[in-house]
Phi, psi and omega in degrees: 000318180294322178297317178297320177297319180296315180297316179295325178294318178296317179299317181296318182286333182276348181303311180301324180293317178298316178297320180296317178297317178299316180294321178298318178297316179297316182298316180294322178297316178295320178300316179297323178296316181292323177295321178299320177298316179297319179294319180301321180267017176059039174059026178274179186293327178295318177297320178296318179296313181294324178292325178293317177298316178299318179300313180298313182296313183293319179299317180289327176295320177300314179297318184283311187283314186276318186249001177054045179284134179270106183280355171295329178294332178297316180292324175297318179299318180294319179298322182279354184293339181286343178290129179056038189296326182295314178297318180296322178292320177297316176303314184298312182290325178298310180292332175295320177297320181297310182290334177296314179298317180296321179295321176300316180297319179300312182286330177291320176296317178299319178294321180292320182284317183236068183295330183283338183260004184254136180283119178277160179300316183299319179292323178294321179297322178296320179296321179293319182294334179270355182269118184264005181290148180228157180259151177244180181299328179299314179293319182297326180282313187283323186300311178297325179294314178297319179302312182293316179298321179299315179294318179300315179300317181294319181291320177298317183282303189287336178255297184296304184296312183292332173297316179295326181287315189267329188264105176252336175216170188302324183292343183281354182299319179297318178300317178300312182300314183290308186289321179295323180288326176294315178297318179299318179293316179296323180296324183265349193282129168230359174206166182298315182295322179293318177298316179297318179301307183289333174296313179296315178299318179299320179299312184285328174294322177295320178296316178300318180295317180297320182287314186271340183057036181206135176287346179301317185280328173290325177296316179300313180297314182295313183292325176297312181299310181296318183294314183293317179295330178283311183292331180302336179297334180292337183253015185294331182301331180286345185238019187294339180272355178286137180271064178230157179281160179300314179297323178295318178298308182301312180292326179295314177299316180298321179297313180300314181293320178299317180295318177298319177298319179296318179296312180297319179294323178295318178297316179297318179298317180293321180294320184277326190238355182068016173203157180251305180290129179306144185301324179299318179294319178301315180299320179294318178298315179296320180294322178295318178297316181296320178294324180287333179284336183288000000 
């Protein structure tokens, strides 16, 4: 009887891991499909847009068909996101700052270990100067839309859907944070440093989702990170003499801007509400202090 209990217990605990492996396989398969679309359209903006739409549709189909996820709850979640929005936004930007700093450290360590295999800013600038391709109004219109849809698709799937898949009781939240971030990292990974970066980002986006109970705030964090790291390339010419890698530069700029956003948001919060730290957190800190004094 004890042996049977042990076997059933092992089976129960291994279920999330089996589901995670299955989901990782599905995600990589979907990724290959979207890349194929982009290659078919010769990596232009139309191909990027269509691949983003395909990504969103396929991710939602996986959730609905395989796991029977009710996406009506997603719209309810979005409607409720305005409740306590200032605190939720502060949490989101704070955790964004944390993962930004960690990502800079990951890429700096990678640059220190493998300096010859890392793309420097100066080398990247030379590549840009030799590139004669130009963008048109068509690209300028479609690219940001595709960019936004791609992030939205990822947040709906990796946060909302996977939360519904993994979390059946309160104790499952840790399983969701760990497994969803591993799948997120595998989905984005093409190098060890890239996998580690997206793994860390996935962990903190999952934490933001658990705290805020809304994909709105994970979307804000995700879109900010992607946008800043992308736009920072436009100002690379001012830093071309720095002996740093391209990922360190991009993540470094994003970190600085995230910290500035947190400071500005904190000032605005204090101006509007006379406090920055949420009252619930303050109460917990005071209770911990009082308990330690006893």
